[in-house]
Structures are given as structure tokens and as C-alpha cells.
C-alpha positions as MATLAB code, in Angstrom:
seq = 'DLVLLHPMPHDGRFFKTIAPLLAAGRTVIAPDYPGYGGSNGLEGTPTIGIYAEAMIDTLRARGGQAPADLFGFHTGCLVAAEMSLRYPNEVNGVVQVDVPNFSPEKREAMLQQDWATGGFRAAFQYPIESRYPKVVHRSLVIATDSSLAEPSREASQMMPGARLLELPEVTEPAMVNGAVAISEATLTFLNE';
ca = [
      58.457  -48.274   21.785;
      60.006  -45.765   23.693;
      59.300  -41.375   23.027;
      62.089  -39.353   24.418;
      60.288  -35.827   24.995;
      62.696  -32.665   25.078;
      62.845  -30.236   26.417;
      62.591  -26.631   24.994;
      63.943  -25.059   22.998;
      66.401  -27.474   22.213;
      65.157  -30.914   19.729;
      65.120  -34.481   19.564;
      69.431  -34.955   19.824;
      69.218  -32.797   23.310;
      68.820  -37.371   23.751;
      72.064  -38.256   22.062;
      74.444  -38.844   25.379;
      71.530  -41.287   27.447;
      69.163  -42.119   24.267;
      72.027  -45.608   23.376;
      71.620  -46.479   26.713;
      67.768  -46.640   26.890;
      67.808  -48.265   23.746;
      67.953  -51.877   25.889;
      65.430  -54.179   24.540;
      63.005  -51.491   22.827;
      62.946  -48.841   20.374;
      63.808  -45.799   21.485;
      63.185  -42.153   19.231;
      63.287  -38.280   19.722;
      61.229  -36.591   17.578;
      61.399  -33.032   17.719;
      58.066  -30.971   17.779;
      57.000  -28.653   15.176;
      59.337  -25.985   14.624;
      61.594  -27.824   16.595;
      64.997  -29.285   14.964;
      64.143  -30.604   11.752;
      60.447  -30.466   11.777;
      58.274  -27.702   10.143;
      56.701  -25.445   11.839;
      53.585  -24.830   12.754;
      50.857  -22.000   12.154;
      49.653  -19.979   14.893;
      50.589  -20.312   18.241;
      51.842  -23.571   19.695;
      50.253  -25.368   23.445;
      51.355  -28.118   24.840;
      48.008  -29.775   23.242;
      49.270  -29.142   20.076;
      52.768  -30.555   20.500;
      51.309  -33.653   22.092;
      49.539  -34.523   18.908;
      52.046  -34.499   16.997;
      54.465  -37.139   19.082;
      51.085  -39.096   18.857;
      50.486  -38.883   14.580;
      54.552  -39.331   14.928;
      54.348  -42.910   16.376;
      50.715  -43.616   14.586;
      52.507  -42.596   11.383;
      55.720  -44.918   12.478;
      53.878  -47.928   12.776;
      55.286  -48.645   16.142;
      54.482  -50.868   18.873;
      51.764  -49.374   21.058;
      51.397  -48.663   23.891;
      54.213  -46.294   24.377;
      56.445  -45.202   26.790;
      57.085  -42.023   27.788;
      60.131  -39.962   28.860;
      60.092  -36.259   29.051;
      62.308  -33.842   30.619;
      61.902  -30.522   31.592;
      59.188  -28.767   28.936;
      59.052  -32.605   27.599;
      57.448  -34.040   30.708;
      54.309  -31.515   30.430;
      54.154  -33.229   27.572;
      54.369  -36.342   28.253;
      51.779  -35.959   30.390;
      48.924  -34.474   28.379;
      50.338  -37.406   25.524;
      48.675  -40.153   28.641;
      45.460  -37.840   28.800;
      44.397  -36.776   24.948;
      45.498  -41.275   24.298;
      45.675  -43.243   27.475;
      45.136  -46.255   25.612;
      48.343  -45.265   22.973;
      51.085  -44.982   25.775;
      52.222  -47.388   28.624;
      54.640  -45.925   31.284;
      55.204  -41.952   31.760;
      58.810  -41.312   33.084;
      59.422  -37.335   34.061;
      63.254  -35.980   34.582;
      63.155  -32.084   36.387;
      59.514  -30.863   35.821;
      58.588  -27.546   35.942;
      55.788  -27.368   38.287;
      55.341  -23.933   37.823;
      52.774  -21.776   40.125;
      50.411  -20.211   38.434;
      51.729  -16.979   40.018;
      55.004  -17.670   38.813;
      54.195  -18.988   34.992;
      52.776  -15.824   34.457;
      54.888  -13.778   35.719;
      56.861  -16.084   33.020;
      54.840  -15.532   30.305;
      55.794  -11.725   30.674;
      59.881  -12.181   29.563;
      60.599  -11.232   26.286;
      61.654  -14.428   25.974;
      59.009  -16.985   27.044;
      58.142  -17.175   22.723;
      56.737  -20.494   21.525;
      57.328  -23.392   23.580;
      57.940  -21.642   26.491;
      54.833  -19.259   25.870;
      53.068  -23.505   25.466;
      54.519  -24.283   28.475;
      53.947  -22.066   30.964;
      50.183  -21.290   29.765;
      50.029  -25.310   30.784;
      47.403  -25.751   34.147;
      49.701  -27.954   35.151;
      47.948  -27.792   38.996;
      44.210  -29.367   37.095;
      46.713  -31.793   34.314;
      48.763  -34.102   36.687;
      45.745  -35.127   39.201;
      44.510  -36.667   36.400;
      47.388  -38.493   34.737;
      46.797  -42.389   35.689;
      49.399  -44.079   33.973;
      51.458  -45.678   36.264;
      54.258  -42.658   36.565;
      58.013  -42.561   37.845;
      59.064  -38.320   38.307;
      62.622  -37.754   39.228;
      64.304  -34.793   41.205;
      67.858  -34.732   40.087;
      70.106  -31.452   42.489;
      68.175  -28.830   39.877;
      66.189  -25.978   40.658;
      63.250  -28.141   39.919;
      63.982  -30.628   42.374;
      61.334  -29.610   45.024;
      58.527  -29.023   41.624;
      59.042  -32.551   40.734;
      58.804  -33.402   44.588;
      54.700  -31.538   44.322;
      54.154  -33.008   40.917;
      55.169  -36.540   41.776;
      52.927  -35.936   44.222;
      50.083  -34.453   41.671;
      49.595  -37.769   39.791;
      47.670  -40.077   41.983;
      50.331  -43.173   41.842;
      53.298  -42.009   41.114;
      56.434  -42.983   41.850;
      59.652  -39.722   43.439;
      62.712  -40.875   42.788;
      65.694  -38.764   44.241;
      68.639  -37.947   42.739;
      70.950  -35.674   43.574;
      74.041  -36.938   42.591;
      73.184  -36.164   39.421;
      74.039  -32.304   38.662;
      73.342  -30.580   35.359;
      72.744  -31.130   32.767;
      70.931  -33.787   33.581;
      70.785  -36.194   30.082;
      75.408  -36.210   30.269;
      76.132  -36.115   34.004;
      73.442  -37.899   34.821;
      72.630  -40.388   31.815;
      73.385  -43.664   33.690;
      71.931  -43.455   36.757;
      68.528  -42.428   34.824;
      68.346  -44.259   32.448;
      69.081  -47.593   34.526;
      66.420  -45.897   37.091;
      64.131  -45.738   33.919;
      64.593  -48.866   32.916;
      64.158  -50.185   35.863;
      60.569  -48.675   36.196;
      59.651  -50.073   32.819;
      61.205  -52.880   32.331;
      58.478  -53.942   36.196;
];
């Protein structure tokens, strides 16, 4: 299985263009985090860890093939990393596109914004600098022509053995304009 992990504040439908391209020879699912899309809300404050647990619970409930491959975009990258750390035997490869790798100071400043609620708050509280160096799964980081190109490059250097692929020809919205290039790179990596 390939699990697509959506960015905040979207839901699994975010991947409607790229999902069919990624489905070549594998089952692709794009579940919603609690509180997004058609899912039930959360009681209490969301965290990236809670989203990771919910996604593993979804995989287990489906009875899909384990271990699963993960594909995260933007804040979905953080969920993918956390899933690989908490459930290492249930994760195979990890692909992350446009990682929101911000310094603690920038994350703190973002937390002060009125719009930093729910999943955004969870993302800005995620300690990427201490979690990413512990990711040991096969990992591919894809950096597109976005404001997250440099943060993605830096994130790839944090993870032991991670590969970086720069796709400067892919412009926003990446999952639409870059669907073919990103899906081809993802499948090539996951099929190695």
C-alpha cells in the first residue's frame, strides 16, 4: 500500500490528480486526518503524533499489506516521518515533497498568528530538528520550485541516508503541475 498524507488544512481529496498516477501496481489510499474531510473530529489538542497514530489505525483497520510506503506533502511530511519513527515495522519507504522545515524561532513566530490553529498548530509545534535525524527508513525528499525548496534540502540532510531530488521545473500547485514528474520519481524510488 501507498499512503498519501495530505497537507493542512486539506483532506485526502487534495491528491485527486496525482493519486491515479501513483496507483501503478499498488493500492493507494489518501485518508483524512481526524477533524479533516469526512473524518470525525478530535477531542483535545491535535499533534503530529496523534495524526500518525490515526493513520496507522486506518492502515491496520484496512488490513492492507504491511509494511506500507508513505508519501507526504508539506505538513503531511511531518506525519510520514512520525509514522516511520513510531511504527518502524509498519513502514517501508518514505517520500516527502516540500518539507515545512522551519527553525524553532520561525515556528514560534508562526504559532502567534491567528490562523495557526488545529493542524497548523500541531505542525508548528513539531520538533523537526530532533525527530528527523532519527528517521532511518529509505527516504526520498523532493524539492519543487516553491518557498520550501531550501527547507526541503536541509530536511534531506537531517535524515541519515535520505536522497534529495530537486524538481525546479515543478511549480505550484505541485500536486497538479508536477503530478507526472513527482509520481514517476516516487514510483522509481519505491520500486528500487
